[in-house]
N, C-alpha and C positions, 0 to 999 in steps of 0.2 A: 440066089439060085434056090436055095431052101424054099422060098416062097413059091417055085415053080415046079416043085415036087422031086428035086433031085435029093439023093441020100446024104447024109452028112459026110460020107468019105468023100464024094464027089465034090462038095463044097470046100474041104479041106486041102484036096489035091489040085483044084482051080486056083486057091490062094497061094499054095505053096509056088505052083507054077508062074504065077504072077510075080511074087516077090524075087524068084530065081531070074526071070526075065529083067526086072529092076536091078538087081545086084550084077547081073554080067553087062549090062548096059553102063553101069557107074564104072565097073573095072575096065571096060573095054574103052571107054571115052577118057578116064583119067579125071574127070571132072567131080566134083562133090555131088552128093544127092540134092534134087532141088525139086520138092514137092508141088510145086507150082508149075514145073514143066508140063506140058500137054503131051500125051502118049497117043500114038495111033491105034 
């Protein structure tokens, strides 16, 4: 995102949002995190 001209806070916000979605999915499903799992 930084290479596309976004400011640093937008990049950090997007990364935080992605991590929150991953954490919520792990908690909701009850399965351990699998980095090989593909997300939509």
